[in-house]
Every structure is written in structure tokens, then in C-alpha cells.
C-alpha positions as CSV (number, residue, x, y, z in Angstrom):
1,X,-11.0,-16.9,63.9
2,X,-12.7,-14.6,61.4
3,X,-11.5,-11.1,60.9
4,X,-12.8,-8.2,63.1
5,X,-12.5,-5.0,61.1
6,X,-12.6,-1.8,63.1
7,X,-14.1,1.2,61.2
8,X,-11.6,3.5,63.0
9,X,-8.9,1.8,61.0
10,X,-10.9,1.1,57.8
11,X,-10.5,3.3,54.7
12,X,-14.1,4.2,54.1
13,X,-15.7,7.6,53.5
14,X,-19.5,7.6,53.3
15,X,-21.4,10.4,51.6
16,X,-24.7,11.9,52.5
17,X,-25.5,13.1,49.0
18,X,-25.8,11.2,45.7
19,X,-23.0,11.8,43.2
20,X,-24.0,14.4,40.6
21,X,-23.6,12.1,37.6
22,X,-25.3,9.1,39.1
23,X,-28.6,7.9,37.6
24,X,-29.1,4.4,38.9
25,X,-29.7,3.3,42.5
26,X,-26.6,1.0,42.5
27,X,-24.3,3.8,41.2
28,X,-25.6,6.2,43.9
29,X,-25.3,3.7,46.8
30,X,-22.1,2.0,46.0
31,X,-20.3,5.4,45.8
32,X,-22.1,6.8,48.9
33,X,-21.4,3.7,51.0
34,X,-17.7,3.8,50.1
35,X,-17.5,0.6,48.0
36,X,-16.2,2.1,44.7
37,X,-14.7,5.4,43.4
38,X,-14.6,6.6,39.8
39,X,-11.3,7.2,38.1
40,X,-12.6,8.0,34.6
41,X,-15.6,7.3,32.5
42,X,-16.3,3.6,32.8
43,X,-13.2,3.0,35.0
44,X,-13.6,2.3,38.7
45,X,-11.5,1.5,41.8
46,X,-12.7,-1.0,44.3
47,X,-12.2,0.1,47.9
48,X,-11.9,-2.3,50.8
49,X,-15.6,-2.9,51.4
50,X,-16.3,-3.2,47.7
51,X,-13.3,-5.6,47.2
52,X,-14.7,-7.9,49.9
53,X,-18.1,-8.1,48.1
54,X,-16.5,-8.6,44.7
55,X,-14.3,-11.4,46.1
56,X,-17.3,-13.0,47.7
57,X,-19.1,-13.1,44.4
58,X,-16.0,-14.6,42.7
59,X,-15.8,-17.2,45.5
60,X,-19.4,-18.4,44.8
61,X,-18.8,-18.5,41.1
62,X,-15.6,-20.5,41.6
63,X,-17.2,-23.0,43.9
64,X,-20.0,-23.8,41.5
65,X,-17.7,-23.9,38.5
66,X,-15.4,-26.3,40.3
67,X,-18.5,-28.4,41.2
68,X,-19.1,-29.1,37.5
69,X,-15.5,-30.0,36.8
70,X,-14.3,-26.6,35.6
71,X,-10.5,-26.0,35.8
72,X,-9.4,-22.4,36.5
73,X,-6.7,-20.8,34.4
74,X,-5.6,-17.2,34.0
75,X,-4.9,-15.9,30.5
76,X,-3.4,-12.5,29.6
77,X,-5.6,-9.4,29.1
78,X,-3.1,-8.0,26.6
79,X,-3.5,-10.1,23.5
80,X,-1.9,-10.2,20.0
81,X,-4.0,-9.1,17.0
82,X,-3.5,-12.3,14.9
83,X,-5.9,-14.7,16.6
84,X,-8.7,-12.1,16.3
85,X,-7.9,-11.5,12.7
86,X,-8.3,-15.3,12.1
87,X,-11.9,-15.2,13.3
88,X,-12.7,-11.8,11.8
89,X,-13.4,-10.2,15.2
90,X,-10.5,-7.7,14.9
91,X,-12.8,-5.9,12.4
92,X,-16.2,-7.0,13.7
93,X,-15.7,-5.4,17.1
94,X,-15.1,-2.0,15.5
95,X,-14.7,1.0,17.8
96,X,-15.5,-1.1,20.8
97,X,-12.1,-2.8,20.8
98,X,-9.2,-1.2,22.6
99,X,-6.2,-1.4,20.2
100,X,-2.6,-0.5,20.9
101,X,0.9,-1.0,19.5
102,X,4.1,-2.1,21.3
103,X,7.4,-0.2,20.8
104,X,8.1,-2.3,17.7
105,X,4.9,-1.5,16.0
106,X,3.1,-4.8,16.7
107,X,-0.7,-4.7,17.0
108,X,-2.3,-5.8,20.2
109,X,-5.7,-5.5,21.9
110,X,-7.1,-5.6,25.4
111,X,-9.3,-8.7,25.6
112,X,-13.0,-8.1,25.3
113,X,-13.6,-11.9,25.5
114,X,-11.2,-14.8,25.1
115,X,-12.7,-17.5,22.8
116,X,-9.7,-17.3,20.4
117,X,-7.1,-17.6,23.1
118,X,-8.8,-20.5,24.9
119,X,-9.1,-22.3,21.5
120,X,-5.3,-21.8,20.9
121,X,-4.6,-23.1,24.4
122,X,-6.5,-26.3,23.9
123,X,-5.0,-26.8,20.4
124,X,-1.6,-26.6,22.1
125,X,-2.4,-28.9,25.1
126,X,-5.0,-31.4,23.9
127,X,-4.1,-33.7,21.0
128,X,-6.3,-36.8,21.5
129,X,-9.9,-37.5,22.2
130,X,-8.7,-38.9,25.6
131,X,-7.8,-35.3,26.6
132,X,-11.5,-34.3,26.2
133,X,-14.0,-33.2,27.3
134,X,-12.6,-30.3,29.3
135,X,-14.1,-27.2,30.8
136,X,-11.7,-24.3,31.4
137,X,-12.6,-21.0,33.0
138,X,-11.0,-17.8,34.3
139,X,-12.0,-14.7,36.3
140,X,-10.4,-11.9,34.4
141,X,-10.7,-8.2,33.6
142,X,-12.3,-7.5,30.2
143,X,-12.1,-4.3,28.2
144,X,-14.6,-2.7,25.8
145,X,-14.6,0.9,24.7
146,X,-18.3,1.6,25.4
147,X,-19.6,4.6,23.5
148,X,-21.6,5.6,26.6
149,X,-20.2,4.1,29.8
150,X,-22.8,4.8,32.5
151,X,-24.7,3.5,35.4
152,X,-21.5,3.1,37.5
153,X,-20.2,-0.4,37.4
154,X,-23.2,-1.7,35.5
155,X,-21.6,-0.6,32.2
156,X,-17.9,0.0,32.4
157,X,-15.0,0.0,30.0
158,X,-13.1,-2.3,32.3
159,X,-15.0,-5.0,34.2
160,X,-14.5,-8.4,35.8
161,X,-15.9,-11.4,34.1
162,X,-16.0,-15.1,34.5
163,X,-15.7,-16.7,31.1
164,X,-15.6,-20.5,30.6
165,X,-15.3,-22.7,27.6
166,X,-16.2,-26.3,27.0
167,X,-14.4,-28.5,24.5
168,X,-15.8,-31.8,23.2
169,X,-15.6,-34.1,20.3
170,X,-19.4,-34.5,19.8
171,X,-22.5,-32.3,19.7
172,X,-24.0,-34.5,22.4
173,X,-21.0,-33.7,24.6
174,X,-21.5,-30.0,23.9
175,X,-25.1,-30.2,24.9
176,X,-24.1,-31.9,28.1
177,X,-21.6,-29.2,29.0
178,X,-24.2,-26.5,28.1
179,X,-26.6,-28.2,30.5
180,X,-23.9,-28.3,33.3
181,X,-23.3,-24.6,32.9
182,X,-27.0,-23.9,32.9
183,X,-27.3,-25.8,36.2
184,X,-24.2,-24.1,37.7
185,X,-25.5,-20.7,36.8
186,X,-28.8,-21.3,38.4
187,X,-27.0,-22.5,41.6
188,X,-24.8,-19.4,41.6
189,X,-27.7,-17.0,41.2
190,X,-29.8,-18.9,43.7
191,X,-27.0,-18.7,46.3
192,X,-26.6,-15.0,45.6
193,X,-30.3,-14.3,46.2
194,X,-31.2,-13.1,42.8
195,X,-34.6,-12.9,41.3
196,X,-33.8,-13.9,37.7
197,X,-35.2,-15.3,34.5
198,X,-33.6,-17.6,31.9
199,X,-34.5,-16.3,28.5
200,X,-33.9,-17.3,24.9
201,X,-31.4,-15.1,23.2
202,X,-29.7,-14.5,19.8
203,X,-26.0,-15.5,19.5
204,X,-25.3,-12.7,17.0
205,X,-21.6,-12.2,16.3
206,X,-20.7,-14.9,18.9
207,X,-22.1,-17.5,16.5
208,X,-23.5,-20.8,17.5
209,X,-26.8,-22.7,17.6
210,X,-28.3,-22.1,21.0
211,X,-28.0,-19.2,23.4
212,X,-29.7,-18.2,26.6
213,X,-29.4,-15.2,28.9
214,X,-29.8,-15.0,32.7
215,X,-31.6,-11.7,33.4
216,X,-32.2,-10.0,36.7
217,X,-35.3,-7.8,36.5
218,X,-34.5,-4.3,37.6
219,X,-35.7,-0.8,36.7
220,X,-32.0,0.1,35.8
221,X,-31.8,-2.7,33.3
222,X,-30.7,-2.0,29.8
223,X,-32.1,-5.3,28.4
224,X,-35.7,-5.6,27.5
225,X,-37.3,-9.1,27.7
226,X,-40.7,-10.6,27.3
227,X,-42.4,-13.3,29.3
228,X,-45.7,-15.1,29.0
229,X,-48.0,-15.0,32.0
230,X,-49.7,-18.3,30.9
231,X,-46.7,-20.5,30.1
232,X,-42.9,-20.6,30.8
233,X,-41.9,-18.7,27.6
234,X,-39.4,-15.9,28.1
235,X,-37.0,-14.3,25.7
236,X,-34.8,-11.3,25.0
237,X,-36.9,-9.0,22.8
238,X,-34.4,-9.5,19.9
239,X,-35.0,-13.3,20.1
240,X,-38.8,-13.3,20.0
241,X,-39.9,-15.0,16.8
242,X,-43.2,-14.3,15.0
243,X,-44.0,-17.3,12.9
244,X,-45.9,-15.4,10.2
245,X,-49.1,-13.5,9.3
246,X,-52.0,-15.2,7.6
247,X,-51.9,-15.4,3.9
248,X,-54.8,-13.6,2.2
249,X,-56.6,-13.9,-1.1
250,X,-54.9,-11.5,-3.5
251,X,-58.0,-11.5,-5.8
252,X,-60.0,-9.8,-3.1
253,X,-58.2,-6.5,-3.8
254,X,-58.6,-4.2,-6.7
255,X,-55.8,-3.0,-8.9
256,X,-53.0,-0.7,-7.7
257,X,-54.3,2.9,-7.5
258,X,-52.0,5.9,-7.2
259,X,-52.9,8.6,-4.7
260,X,-51.8,12.3,-4.7
261,X,-50.3,12.7,-1.2
262,X,-48.3,15.9,-1.0
263,X,-46.0,16.5,2.0
264,X,-46.5,13.0,3.6
265,X,-43.0,11.5,3.8
266,X,-43.7,9.8,7.2
267,X,-46.3,7.2,8.2
268,X,-47.8,9.7,10.7
269,X,-48.4,12.4,8.1
270,X,-49.7,9.8,5.5
271,X,-52.1,8.2,7.9
272,X,-53.5,11.6,9.0
273,X,-53.8,12.8,5.4
274,X,-55.7,9.7,4.2
275,X,-57.6,9.2,7.5
276,X,-56.5,5.6,7.8
277,X,-54.7,3.7,10.6
278,X,-51.0,3.4,10.5
279,X,-51.4,-0.4,10.4
280,X,-52.9,-0.2,6.9
281,X,-49.7,1.3,5.6
282,X,-46.4,-0.4,4.7
283,X,-43.2,1.2,6.0
284,X,-40.1,0.7,3.9
285,X,-36.8,1.4,5.7
286,X,-33.7,1.7,3.6
287,X,-30.4,0.4,5.0
288,X,-27.0,-0.6,3.7
289,X,-25.9,-4.1,4.2
290,X,-22.1,-4.4,3.6
291,X,-22.6,-1.3,1.4
292,X,-25.6,-2.6,-0.6
293,X,-28.9,-0.7,-0.3
294,X,-31.6,-3.0,1.0
295,X,-35.3,-2.2,1.8
296,X,-36.9,-3.5,4.9
297,X,-40.7,-3.6,4.9
298,X,-42.8,-3.7,8.1
299,X,-46.4,-2.6,9.0
300,X,-46.6,1.1,9.4
301,X,-47.6,0.9,13.1
302,X,-44.4,-1.0,14.0
303,X,-40.8,0.0,14.2
304,X,-37.8,-1.9,12.8
305,X,-35.6,-3.3,15.6
306,X,-32.1,-2.6,14.3
307,X,-30.5,-4.9,16.8
308,X,-32.7,-7.8,15.5
309,X,-31.9,-6.9,11.9
310,X,-28.1,-6.8,12.7
311,X,-28.3,-10.1,14.5
312,X,-30.1,-11.8,11.6
313,X,-27.6,-10.4,9.0
314,X,-24.4,-10.9,11.1
315,X,-21.6,-10.8,10.3
316,X,-22.6,-8.3,7.6
317,X,-22.4,-4.6,8.6
318,X,-25.8,-2.9,8.7
319,X,-25.9,1.0,8.4
320,X,-28.6,3.5,7.8
321,X,-28.7,5.2,4.4
322,X,-27.7,8.8,4.1
323,X,-28.8,11.6,1.8
324,X,-25.8,10.9,-0.4
325,X,-27.0,7.4,-1.1
326,X,-30.0,8.8,-3.0
327,X,-27.9,11.0,-5.3
328,X,-27.3,8.4,-8.1
329,X,-30.5,6.4,-7.4
330,X,-33.5,8.0,-9.2
331,X,-35.4,4.8,-8.5
332,X,-35.4,5.6,-4.8
333,X,-37.6,8.6,-3.9
334,X,-36.9,9.6,-0.3
335,X,-40.0,9.3,1.8
336,X,-42.1,7.7,-1.0
337,X,-40.4,4.3,-1.5
338,X,-42.6,1.3,-2.3
339,X,-41.7,-2.3,-2.8
340,X,-43.4,-2.5,-6.2
341,X,-40.8,-2.0,-9.0
342,X,-37.7,-2.1,-6.8
343,X,-35.8,-4.2,-9.3
344,X,-32.3,-3.2,-8.1
345,X,-33.0,-3.5,-4.4
346,X,-33.2,-6.6,-2.2
347,X,-36.5,-6.6,-0.3
348,X,-36.6,-8.0,3.3
349,X,-40.0,-8.1,5.0
350,X,-41.4,-8.9,8.4
351,X,-43.6,-12.0,8.3
352,X,-46.6,-9.8,9.0
353,X,-46.3,-8.7,5.4
354,X,-47.8,-12.0,4.3
355,X,-48.7,-13.1,0.8
356,X,-52.0,-11.7,-0.4
357,X,-52.1,-8.8,2.1
358,X,-52.7,-5.3,0.6
359,X,-51.1,-2.1,1.7
360,X,-50.9,1.6,1.2
361,X,-47.3,2.4,0.5
362,X,-45.0,4.7,-1.5
363,X,-45.4,4.9,-5.2
364,X,-41.8,5.6,-5.9
365,X,-42.8,9.1,-7.0
366,X,-42.6,12.3,-5.1
367,X,-45.7,13.3,-3.2
368,X,-47.4,10.1,-4.3
369,X,-48.5,6.9,-2.6
370,X,-50.3,3.8,-3.9
371,X,-53.1,1.7,-2.4
372,X,-54.0,-2.0,-3.0
373,X,-50.4,-2.9,-3.3
374,X,-50.5,-6.6,-2.8
375,X,-47.7,-8.8,-1.5
376,X,-47.1,-11.7,-4.0
377,X,-49.0,-9.9,-6.8
378,X,-47.4,-6.5,-7.1
379,X,-44.1,-7.2,-5.3
380,X,-42.1,-10.2,-4.1
381,X,-40.3,-10.6,-0.8
382,X,-36.7,-11.8,-1.2
383,X,-36.3,-12.8,2.5
384,X,-38.6,-12.9,5.5
385,X,-37.1,-11.9,8.8
386,X,-38.8,-11.1,12.1
387,X,-37.4,-7.6,12.6
388,X,-40.1,-5.5,14.3
389,X,-39.7,-4.1,17.9
390,X,-41.7,-6.4,20.2
391,X,-44.6,-4.8,21.9
392,X,-46.5,-5.8,25.0
393,X,-49.5,-7.8,24.0
394,X,-47.8,-9.5,21.0
395,X,-48.8,-13.2,20.9
396,X,-46.7,-15.7,22.8
397,X,-45.0,-18.0,20.2
398,X,-45.8,-21.0,22.4
399,X,-49.5,-20.4,23.5
400,X,-50.7,-17.2,21.9
401,X,-51.3,-15.3,25.2
402,X,-50.4,-11.6,25.1
403,X,-46.7,-11.2,26.2
404,X,-45.6,-9.0,29.1
405,X,-42.6,-6.7,28.8
406,X,-40.0,-5.9,31.5
407,X,-36.5,-4.4,32.0
408,X,-33.6,-6.4,33.3
409,X,-29.8,-6.5,33.8
410,X,-28.0,-9.3,32.0
411,X,-25.9,-11.2,34.6
412,X,-25.0,-14.3,32.6
413,X,-25.0,-15.6,29.0
414,X,-24.4,-19.2,27.7
415,X,-23.7,-20.1,24.1
416,X,-23.4,-23.4,22.1
417,X,-20.7,-22.1,19.8
418,X,-20.2,-25.2,17.8
419,X,-17.2,-25.3,15.5
420,X,-16.8,-21.6,14.5
421,X,-13.6,-21.0,16.5
422,X,-12.4,-24.6,16.1
423,X,-12.6,-24.1,12.3
424,X,-10.8,-20.8,12.4
425,X,-7.8,-22.5,14.2
426,X,-8.2,-26.0,12.8
427,X,-8.7,-27.4,16.3
428,X,-8.6,-31.2,15.8
429,X,-7.8,-34.1,18.0
430,X,-7.0,-37.6,17.1
431,X,-10.3,-39.7,17.3
432,X,-10.8,-43.2,18.5
433,X,-10.5,-44.4,14.9
434,X,-7.1,-42.7,14.5
435,X,-8.6,-39.9,12.3
436,X,-8.7,-36.2,13.1
437,X,-11.9,-35.0,14.8
438,X,-13.0,-31.3,14.8
439,X,-13.6,-30.1,18.3
440,X,-16.9,-28.4,19.2
441,X,-17.1,-25.6,21.8
442,X,-19.4,-23.8,24.2
443,X,-18.8,-20.3,25.7
444,X,-20.3,-19.2,29.0
445,X,-20.0,-15.8,30.7
446,X,-20.9,-14.2,34.0
447,X,-20.4,-10.5,34.8
448,X,-18.8,-10.8,38.2
449,X,-18.5,-7.0,38.8
450,X,-21.9,-6.4,37.2
451,X,-23.4,-8.8,39.7
452,X,-22.5,-6.5,42.6
453,X,-24.4,-3.7,41.0
454,X,-27.3,-5.9,39.9
455,X,-27.7,-7.2,43.5
456,X,-27.6,-3.7,44.8
457,X,-30.4,-2.7,42.4
458,X,-32.6,-5.6,43.5
459,X,-31.9,-5.6,47.2
460,X,-31.4,-2.0,48.3
461,X,-34.1,0.0,50.1
462,X,-34.6,3.7,50.9
463,X,-32.0,3.6,53.6
464,X,-29.2,2.0,51.6
465,X,-27.6,-1.2,50.5
466,X,-29.0,-4.5,51.9
467,X,-26.7,-7.4,51.0
468,X,-27.4,-11.1,51.0
469,X,-25.2,-12.7,53.7
470,X,-23.4,-14.8,51.1
471,X,-21.6,-11.8,49.6
472,X,-21.9,-9.1,52.3
473,X,-18.6,-7.5,53.4
474,X,-19.3,-8.8,57.0
475,X,-21.9,-11.0,58.7
476,X,-22.6,-8.5,61.4
477,X,-22.1,-4.7,61.9
478,X,-21.5,-3.9,65.5
479,X,-22.2,-0.3,66.5
480,X,-20.8,1.4,69.6
481,X,-23.4,4.1,70.4
482,X,-20.7,6.5,71.7
483,X,-19.6,6.3,75.3
484,X,-16.5,4.5,76.5
485,X,-18.5,1.7,78.2
486,X,-20.5,1.1,74.9
487,X,-17.3,1.0,72.9
488,X,-15.7,-1.4,75.3
489,X,-18.8,-3.8,75.1
490,X,-18.9,-3.5,71.3
491,X,-15.3,-4.5,71.0
492,X,-15.7,-7.4,73.5
493,X,-18.8,-8.7,71.6
494,X,-17.0,-8.3,68.3
495,X,-14.0,-10.4,69.5
496,X,-16.4,-13.1,70.7
497,X,-18.3,-13.2,67.4
498,X,-15.0,-13.3,65.5
499,X,-13.9,-16.4,67.6
500,X,-17.1,-18.0,66.6
501,X,-16.1,-17.6,62.9
502,X,-18.3,-14.6,62.0
503,X,-16.9,-11.7,59.9
504,X,-17.4,-8.6,62.0
505,X,-17.4,-4.9,61.1
506,X,-17.3,-2.8,64.3
507,X,-18.0,0.9,64.4
508,X,-15.6,2.1,67.1
509,X,-15.0,5.5,65.7
510,X,-14.5,8.2,68.3
511,X,-16.1,11.6,67.9
512,X,-18.8,10.3,65.5
513,X,-22.4,10.7,66.7
514,X,-24.6,7.7,67.2
515,X,-27.0,9.0,64.5
516,X,-24.2,9.1,61.9
517,X,-23.1,5.6,62.9
518,X,-26.7,4.2,62.6
519,X,-27.1,5.9,59.2
520,X,-23.8,4.5,58.0
521,X,-24.7,1.0,59.2
522,X,-27.9,1.0,57.2
523,X,-26.2,2.6,54.1
524,X,-23.4,-0.1,54.2
525,X,-25.9,-2.8,54.3
526,X,-24.5,-5.7,56.4
527,X,-27.3,-8.3,57.1
528,X,-27.3,-7.8,60.9
529,X,-26.7,-4.7,63.0
530,X,-25.8,-5.2,66.7
531,X,-26.0,-2.0,68.8
532,X,-24.2,-1.5,72.1
533,X,-26.4,1.3,73.4
534,X,-28.2,2.5,76.5
535,X,-28.3,-0.9,78.3
536,X,-24.7,-1.7,77.7
537,X,-24.1,-1.5,81.5
538,X,-26.5,-4.4,81.9
539,X,-24.8,-6.5,79.2
540,X,-27.8,-6.0,76.9
541,X,-27.5,-5.2,73.2
542,X,-30.0,-4.6,70.4
543,X,-30.0,-6.9,67.4
544,X,-31.5,-5.6,64.1
545,X,-32.2,-7.5,60.9
546,X,-31.2,-5.1,58.2
547,X,-33.6,-6.4,55.6
548,X,-36.8,-6.7,57.7
549,X,-36.0,-4.0,60.2
550,X,-37.0,-6.3,63.1
551,X,-35.3,-5.4,66.4
552,X,-35.0,-7.2,69.7
553,X,-33.0,-6.6,72.9
554,X,-30.9,-9.6,74.0
555,X,-28.1,-10.4,76.3
556,X,-24.7,-10.6,74.8
557,X,-24.7,-14.4,75.0
558,X,-28.2,-14.6,73.5
559,X,-27.1,-12.3,70.6
560,X,-24.1,-14.4,69.9
561,X,-26.1,-17.6,70.0
562,X,-28.7,-16.1,67.6
563,X,-26.0,-14.9,65.1
564,X,-24.1,-18.2,65.2
565,X,-27.1,-20.5,64.9
């Protein structure tokens, strides 16, 4: 028999007004419906209804992970410093890492992700090729000291995550494990009722050769992605690749000519002063890469995507230059930097700055620009990197159609890590030929707590939450409209539904008006609402589909049959 939960005994306090600090729909509704409560910035408590939804998501994840042969473990959240030093991530994580010391002065961290610890576990447990392949996973709290924790549980400093890791002796085995996870993730998100896209991504600090994200389109999403309306191309904006602009004939341009351009340190002021389009100018952004000043050139009508730049140059640290960086560099004139004559500065350019193209750019003199500055003739590019912010209408890398731009919430991410972590810990097993074989790894994450908020964002309506049945806190919400007879019928129907295996939430609260009960039922968002109302004396109830709003009056037996079908 499934549980019948009486609201008269349930710890739930619904709110009529949105929390003052809430910006996203999920933040507002999860608090108002009594699913979560805030303890501190980015730290949340899960109340009884919220815990049921969270556990239902975890159950679906477990079932699909087990279906591909995953084995569940549970590793500590409190971790020693040394493994993360071995991979360099103790420093790479920077301020995002929660660091602490024990009473003896030993350094520890709260785990942001567990690649290092899983690698050590397999090194300890697996010694032969016969022990592999293996897929291990856990559902565990993770900790990241977000600079701006916001949007409720969408971006917290403590969150629940499923992270899994595959270990194999061959690249072919890694590709197979990656494919199994891709299939399992699709099954999970299909069961949960998501609208989602699988998009190409950049591995960044995680390392590895292949990476894809599972994104749930939503207005509250912090991820931008592009998709092609003509083919199946989709990618995180940081992973979009522009193959290169067309090379031009350098001889078609005259010699470099300096222009007097007072008070034009920005592209906007320069374009207005000269009466040209921003696309005719060359923007040169100065950054520091591991402390070395580097110039990044892009067309003047485009912006540098710092995330892309950082991913391309990882694990190097990329920072913006400051006023002090110009003090001892007379060759760098702030606001008037041009690539010609930058002998002591590495020059990175976007592929749109193609050989033979001519530009208006800084002349490396105050209040002076230069025109007819030709790539390949007047300056050389040390490295081409696609680093511009992607814009709607940019050509699809596959078919050339103009790309569309949308916002989404990242709900899953899969990586082919390769041997980065195995190399750090010398993770070898004895091969078939009796010689050591270096293990190759995959890493696969799902934001379990984030999924709750993402589903709320996609499925809620103007009345409240509207959960898919797979993860709802109950299958049916029975509402007693107020009188003793109606309450008696509501409890009777609830017991019958429970005996049929349905999870029932019954609003039997005394002294609460029918209007408040109906409002709460729609706010809480259980898939079906069954009302014992004005025709209770006849044994007739009203069944409402929460998502569609369709209602019908049925006898008790008919309603039970409909709900258990």
C-alpha cells in the first residue's frame, strides 16, 4: 500500500507572495509551495515535499545508471588536499574551492567534483585488465563557493550531483562507455519529461577530447547555446567554431597611412569620427596569460568571449590588463594599440582576421590610428583562435545557415577525459601481454538538485508548479472542500487509492477555506486533483488534470479506475 499523506499532519507552509529576493520562476514557486527554505546564500533546506521530489529524481537517475552497468558507491565530501595538488586543481579552482584545515593544520577541501578520488579508488581496487571496464557512480553533495549564488537551487554553493566515471584500457572502450552514458542521459531526461538539446561543449579545465552538454531551454537559463534551424547542429556558444575568413589579395591595398584621430580610444568613437562601420576596424584587447601580456585581435563590431579565450588557453590563467601594466611599456599606448610593430607581444587573432584583409586600427601612438593595415603584410598572427562572442545569424559550421540563439539550463555534461587523471596518479593495470597499460577515463555529471528547479522552470504555469508524474511528490492530491461529509469522503477515497498503490496527498485541514485549499493544490502541482465537493453526498467527486485543466465529475469507483488505469 502506498503512503497516504494528510496535509493536517504535513510540515508545509505555503506563501501567497513571492520571496523578495527571488528572480526566477522556480525560486519563487519552490519557496511559495513549501518545497525548500533558504538557510544562507546558496544553501538550502529540502522540506518534506521537496525531499520527495528530489528522491524521485535520484531514483530515475539510479535506475538508468544501473541499466548500463553502473555500480553505485559513496565517497566522502570532505577530501584531502594532496590528490587535487597532484592534478593541479587545488590551484586551478581558485576562490571557488572551499578550503579548510583540521585541528592538526592539515589542508582539506569540500569536494567540487571527484575525478581524483575515483581515480585513486580504482588504482587501489583494480590491478588487471580483467577488472575493467568498470563504471562507478555516486549521488553526493558537491560544494563550490559561487561568487554570486542566485536563482534559488539553480545555482547553489551546496548541491546534489550524480557523478559517474568510466575506466577502460582502450580508447574504443572509452567511446563505448561515453555512448552508454549518452543513451542513459537521454533516457533519464525523457522519463523526466524534459525538453532538452544535446550540444557540443568545450572541456576546459576538465580536459579530454570530447564533451557534450544536455541543456534544458528556459528563460532562467545561464547558458547560451546556438542551434541550426536547417540541420542538427547545436553547441554551447563557447564551443562554436568558425573555420576562418577568406584570404584576400594584400596587393589590392595601398600602403599604411596614419590618421589623426584625437579622443577616439574606443571602437565606437573611432567609427563615428571616421564615418566608417565598426566592422572595418580591428579591435585589439590586451590580456595577461600567466602574467605575460598578450594582444587579442577581433573585428571591431565583435566582442571577445572571455570564456572561450580561457577555455582555449586552459590551464593558463587569463586576466585583464590594468593601468599599472602600461607603466613600463611605452610600446603599448592605451586605446591606440595596433598589431603592427608589436615585437614583444604575442598576437592572437580571430580567424575573421584573415591573411590579406585590411583594417583600420591603432597606430601605437596617442590620438593616432592607421588604415590599410594588412594582415600578413604589416603584421603576423602568432595564433588563430575563434574567440568572438557568437551572434544570432552567424553561419552554421555544418551547412552555413544562420544560427539561432537561445538560453538554457545545463542539466547534464559528459566528457571523454582520456588519461589526464590516470597520468597524474599513474593508474595502470596489467595488460593481456603482462605489461602495464595506462587506463583511460570518462567523467559524466547530472545536476540532481538542479533538475528539480529546471523542471519547475519548464513545466510551471501561472497557477504554480505542475510536476510530471514520474517525480511529483504524489500521484493525486485529494481535496476535502470543507464540511465533515466531504472530509470523510476524501479520506475514504484516499485510503482506497493508497491500497491501489497510488501515492496520495489529502488536504484534510480543518478551518481552511475551500478557496485556499484549491489554490494550494494548484501551487503544489501534483498531476491530478480530486475534489470531494458539493456532490459528496451522492458519492460523486471532481477529477481535474493539473496540466490541462480538464475537469469531469465521476463516481468514486470511476475516479479510482481512471487514476489506476
